[in-house]
C-alpha positions in Angstrom: 5.6 12.1 16.3 8.7 10.2 15.5 11.0 11.4 12.7 10.2 8.2 10.7 6.5 8.8 11.0 6.9 12.5 10.1 8.9 11.5 7.0 6.3 8.9 6.0 3.5 11.4 6.5 5.2 13.7 4.0 5.3 10.8 1.5 1.5 10.1 1.7 -0.2 10.8 -1.6 -3.0 9.7 -4.0 -2.4 8.0 -7.3 -4.5 6.7 -10.1 -4.4 3.0 -11.0 -2.7 3.9 -14.3 0.3 5.3 -12.4 0.6 2.2 -10.3 0.7 -0.4 -13.1 4.5 -0.3 -13.6 5.0 -1.0 -9.8 2.6 -3.9 -10.0 4.5 -5.3 -13.0 7.7 -5.2 -10.9 5.8 -6.9 -8.0 6.4 -4.0 -5.7 2.8 -3.1 -4.7 1.4 -4.1 -1.3 -2.3 -3.7 -0.8 -3.4 -2.5 2.7 -6.9 -3.2 3.9 -9.3 -0.4 4.6 -9.2 -0.7 8.4 -5.5 -0.2 8.6 -3.5 3.0 8.6 -1.0 3.3 5.7 1.3 5.2 8.1 1.1 2.4 10.7 1.9 -0.3 8.1 4.7 1.8 6.6 6.2 2.5 10.0 6.1 -1.2 10.9 7.8 -2.2 7.7 10.4 0.5 7.8 11.3 -0.3 11.4 11.4 -4.1 10.9 8.5 -4.8 13.2 8.1 -8.3 11.9 5.6 -9.3 14.6 3.0 -6.7 13.4 3.7 -7.2 9.7 3.4 -11.0 10.0 0.1 -10.7 12.0 -1.3 -8.4 9.2 -0.2 -10.9 6.5 -1.7 -13.8 8.5 -5.0 -11.9 8.8 -4.8 -11.0 5.1 -4.9 -7.3 5.9 -1.8 -6.7 3.8 -0.5 -8.5 0.8 0.0 -8.5 -3.0 -3.1 -7.6 -5.0 -4.8 -10.7 -6.5 -5.1 -11.3 -10.3 -8.8 -10.6 -10.0 -8.2 -7.2 -8.2 -5.7 -6.2 -10.9 -8.1 -7.2 -13.6 -10.9 -5.1 -12.0 -8.6 -2.1 -11.6 -7.5 -2.4 -15.2 -11.1 -1.8 -16.2 -11.1 1.5 -14.3 -7.8 3.1 -14.9 -8.9 6.3 -13.1 -9.5 4.4 -9.9 -7.7 6.2 -7.1 -5.6 4.9 -4.2 -4.0 6.4 -1.2 -0.3 5.6 -1.5 2.9 5.5 0.5 6.2 4.9 -1.2 8.5 2.9 1.0 11.4 1.8 -1.2 11.3 -0.7 -2.8 7.6 -1.0 -2.2 4.5 1.1 -2.8 1.8 0.6 -0.2 -1.6 1.2 -1.6 -5.1 1.4 -0.2 -8.3 1.7 -2.3 -10.2 4.9 -1.9 -13.9 4.0 -1.5 -16.0 5.2 -4.4 
């Protein structure tokens, strides 16, 4: 395992929606689709792997949460997400209910 991946692995955590709101307000949250690994995405972003990142963006597998998603999550403030902090961003992935 690379040093970067090991470092990112230590940063994986869970968070409630309530805790993520300030990060959404500063436009720093990146939503990662269920089929992708937060670690893979974090590693690609941190290592400037623009080809992979652009492909995921094009396929709508990563991106900013929509207004509808934010509205839905605001109705369930205890909703939980897997998270990975990758300054200045917070990568989030919904945890299936």
